[in-house]
C-alpha positions in Angstrom: 14.6 -3.5 -9.6 12.4 -0.2 -9.6 12.7 2.8 -7.5 9.7 4.1 -5.5 10.1 7.9 -5.9 8.1 9.8 -3.3 7.9 13.3 -1.2 8.0 13.3 2.5 4.8 15.1 3.4 2.9 14.6 0.1 2.4 10.7 0.4 2.2 7.5 3.0 5.5 5.8 3.2 6.1 3.2 6.0 7.4 0.2 6.9 6.5 -2.6 9.5 8.3 -5.6 10.4 6.2 -8.4 12.1 7.7 -11.5 13.6 5.4 -14.4 12.5 6.9 -18.1 12.9 4.0 -19.3 11.3 3.4 -22.1 8.3 4.5 -20.2 4.8 0.6 -21.0 4.2 -0.9 -18.9 6.6 0.2 -15.9 4.6 -0.3 -16.8 1.2 -1.7 -13.7 -0.6 -0.9 -10.9 2.4 0.4 -8.7 -0.5 -3.0 -8.6 -2.3 -4.9 -8.6 1.0 -3.1 -5.3 1.9 -4.1 -4.1 -0.9 -7.6 -4.7 -0.6 -7.1 -2.9 3.0 -6.5 -0.3 1.5 -9.2 0.0 -1.4 -11.8 -0.5 1.3 -10.3 2.4 3.6 -10.5 5.2 0.6 -13.6 4.0 -0.7 -14.7 4.4 3.2 -13.0 7.6 3.7 -13.7 9.5 1.1 -16.1 7.6 -1.2 -13.7 6.6 -3.8 -12.5 3.4 -6.0 -8.9 3.0 -6.5 -8.5 -0.8 -8.1 -5.8 -3.2 -7.9 -3.1 -4.3 -10.2 -1.7 -7.5 -9.2 -0.1 -8.7 -7.4 1.0 -5.3 -5.5 -0.4 -2.1 -7.2 -2.7 0.1 -6.3 -4.4 2.0 -9.3 -6.4 4.3 -11.0 -7.3 5.5 -14.6 -4.1 2.8 -15.6 -1.8 4.9 -13.2 -0.5 3.7 -10.3 -1.3 5.7 -7.5 0.6 2.8 -4.3 2.1 -0.2 -4.1 3.2 -2.7 -1.3 6.2 -5.1 -1.2 6.4 -7.8 1.0 9.6 -9.6 2.3 9.8 -12.5 4.5 12.7 -14.6 5.6 11.6 -17.9 5.8 13.5 -21.5 7.3 11.9 -24.9 5.8 7.7 -24.0 5.7 8.2 -21.3 8.8 8.1 -17.9 8.1 10.0 -16.4 10.5 9.6 -12.5 9.9 7.9 -9.9 7.2 8.8 -6.3 6.3 6.1 -4.8 4.7 6.4 -1.7 3.0 3.6 0.7 1.7 4.0 3.5 -0.2 0.5 5.5 -1.6 0.9 9.2 -3.4 -1.9 11.4 -1.8 -1.0 14.6 -2.2 1.6 14.7 -4.4 0.8 16.2 -8.1 3.6 16.7 -10.2 5.8 13.8 -10.5 9.4 13.7 -11.9 9.6 13.3 -16.1 10.8 9.9 -16.1 7.5 8.6 -14.4 4.7 11.5 -15.0 2.9 9.1 -17.5 2.7 6.3 -15.4 2.2 7.7 -11.9 -0.4 9.6 -10.1 -2.2 10.5 -6.6 -5.4 10.5 -4.6 -5.3 14.0 -4.6 -4.6 14.9 -8.2 -7.3 12.1 -9.7 -9.9 12.7 -7.2 -9.0 16.4 -6.1 -9.3 15.7 -2.4 -6.8 15.9 0.3 -5.8 12.7 2.1 -5.5 12.8 6.2 -2.4 10.2 5.9 -2.9 9.7 9.2 -6.4 8.5 9.7 -5.3 5.9 6.7 -2.6 4.9 8.4 -4.2 4.2 11.3 -7.0 2.9 9.9 -5.0 0.3 7.7 -3.4 0.0 11.3 -6.8 -1.4 12.8 -8.3 -3.2 9.9 -4.5 -4.8 9.3 -4.8 -6.1 13.0 -8.2 -7.2 12.7 -7.7 -9.5 10.0 -5.1 -11.1 11.5 -5.8 -10.8 15.2 
C-alpha cells in the first residue's frame, strides 16, 4: 500500500523475473539476502555502512534509502516464479514534502556520487553467485 517515489536519473530502480520451479523453502529469506548483498556492495564500492530494517528496507540514520519487494507465484509447495523489485535512492537530494522526513539517499547522507550501473552489475554478479 506504499508508494515508491523515484527520479529516473537520480536513483536505481529495476525489477527482474526468475522462473524457479523450486521448493518454497529454497527461497525463504531471499528478500533479506538481497538487502545484505546491497549492504555488502556499498561497503565494498564506497566504504559506507547502511543498515537493514527487516524485512526489506535499506536505511541510514533512521531514514529509508531503499527497499526490496519480492512477489512470487506459488502452486502447492512449488514456487513457479519470482519478481524482485529494487529501489535505491542514490543521488536524489530533494524529496516530496510527503516523505522528506523519512527518506534520504546515498549522496545526501554521505556526499558521494554513485555509479548506478556499477552497483547494478555488482549486484547481478553477487546475486547470481549466491543462487548458482
